[in-house]
N, C-alpha and C positions, 0 to 999 in steps of 0.2 A: 221673286215668288211668282209674278204676274207671268213671265215669261215661260215658267215651268209648267204651271197649267195652261198655255197655249200652247206649248209644246205636246203635252198629254191629250188634249183633245183632237189637236191635228194627228196624232199617232191612233186615237180610237177612231176616227172617221175614217183612216186609210183602212184599218183593220175591218172596220163594217163593211166597206166597199169590196174588200177581197172577200170577206166570207160571204158577202152576198153572191158575187162573180162567180165563187167556187161553189155554192150551192143552186145555182141559176145551171150552170156548167153539168153540173154533176144529174140535174133534173132530166135537162136536155140529151144526155148521153145513157142514160142507164138501159132504156129499152133496147139500144145497138148493143150495149155489151152484152145483155145478158141474150140476144139473138146471136153474138158472135161466141160467146161461150157454149150454147147450145149447139152450134153448129160443128165446134171442134169436137164437141162430145161425138156426135152424130159422125163424127169423119173417123173418131177413133174406135168409134163401135164396128164400123163398116171395116176398116182395117183388120181388127183382132177376130174378126167373124164373117170373114169374106163371101159365106155361103148364102149368107140372110139379104134379103132385099129390101125388109122392112123390120122394125123394133118397137115393141109396146113394153113399157115399165110394168113390171111383177106388181100383181094387185096389192093395193097399199096394207092393207090388214096382215098380208103373208110379209109383205117386206118390214113393217113395224114390227112384227114378232121376231123375225132375223135380226133387225138392230138392237130390239131389247136384248138377246143374247151375244151379239157382237156388235159393240159401237164402232168399229172401224168398217163396216161395212155402210157405203153412201149410197149406192143404188144398184141395181138389177134391174135388167132389161132381159126380155125374151124376142130371140131373133126369130123369124119368119123366113120361108121360102114359100112364097104364095100364103095356103092357108096351113102349114106346116112346121112345125117347133123345130130348129137346126141347131138350137144352142142357147147357150146365156152368156150376157158380158155382165161382169161384175166392176163397180168402181169402189176402191177400199182404200183407205187412210192409214196406213202404218206410220209409226212413228221413225225416221230417219235418224242424220246427224243432225240437221241443222232444224229438223223440224218435221212434220206432216209430209210424207211423200204420197202425190195420188195417183195411184194404179191402177191401170183397166186392165183387165183378164177376158181373155173369151173362151168358153168350154165347150166343144159339140157336144152333140147327145151321146156319144161313143164314150165320153170321159176324156178327150183329149183336149190341150192347152193349144187353141189356135194361133193364139196371139198374144203379147202385152205391150202395151203402150204407156208410157210417165207422163203424166199431165202436170200442174204444178208443184214446185217443191222448192226449197231454201237452202239443197244441199250446197257445197264448196264447187266454185268453179274451178274444171281442170281436174277436178276428182270425182267427189260424189255426183258432180252433174251428169257425169258421164253413163250415167244408168238412161240417160234419154237417149242412147246413141243405138241406133240399130246393132252394132258390135256386140251389144251387152242383153238388149231386151231378147233380141231374135235367141237367143239360148232356150229361153223357156218351149219356142215352139216344138210342138210334139211330144211334149212331154206328159207322159199319162197322170192322169186324177186318181188314179188307185191310192198311191203313195204321196208324202208330203216331198216335196221337193227341196235339195239342202243345197248350201254354200257350200264350197270348196276352195282355199286358197290357193292350192296346186291345179294340176291337170283333173277334170272329174274323172272318177273310176267309176262310176256305174250311170244309167240310163236317167235317172233322177237328180242328178247334180249339174248345177251350173258352176261356173269359173267368176267368183269374185273379181272386182276390180281393185287392183293393187293400189291400197292407200287407201281404199274407201270400204273397206270391210262389211262398217254399219250401216251404210247406204244399202250394198248388196244385200246384207241381212234384210232390210227394211222390206226390200221390192218383194224378196222371195217368201216373205210372212207375208206381204199381201196376196200375192198368189196364191200362196196356201190358204188364206182367209177363203179365196173367192173358189177353191178347191172344197174346202170343207162346207161353203154355202151351198155349191153346187150339190153335193151329196146331200145336203138337208132336204132341198129343193125337190130331186130328183128319186132319193129313197135309194141311190147306187152307191 
């Protein structure tokens, strides 16, 4: 019995030391992780709205109003060239096959999708994860925000369709839903 108690106390001590080490490491790295995440978001904004040279978050009250109507909207930024707005970037969080898919969409003031990038996701490697490849997300470029974008399992038959990834239609639909949420939010903000 004495050996079991001794073994239990040693195990407890090891667990406490490990927990303290993890907490300490987390505290040391959390600012750097946040900085890296913000930099990745800024790079994605620059890729999807290349005409902008700076970005400013949408007014917090307006963003909260948008989020109250659609919980899939995570953030909205205005893109500026000098003092003029050239478009908006939207981060949406639609549900895919493996969970939430982070979709960033850039739309210029003419109502044209400038670009789409995929952030964090838990989609199946080799299938749904292929939405993060340029061969897929480049299909959204230059699509009009006048009507919703649709997913086609075969070759697209009209200008506002994209071709789904074979074997990953659910993920393709999720990304397209994220882009369509961005389009709806763009229309809400601009009144177009």
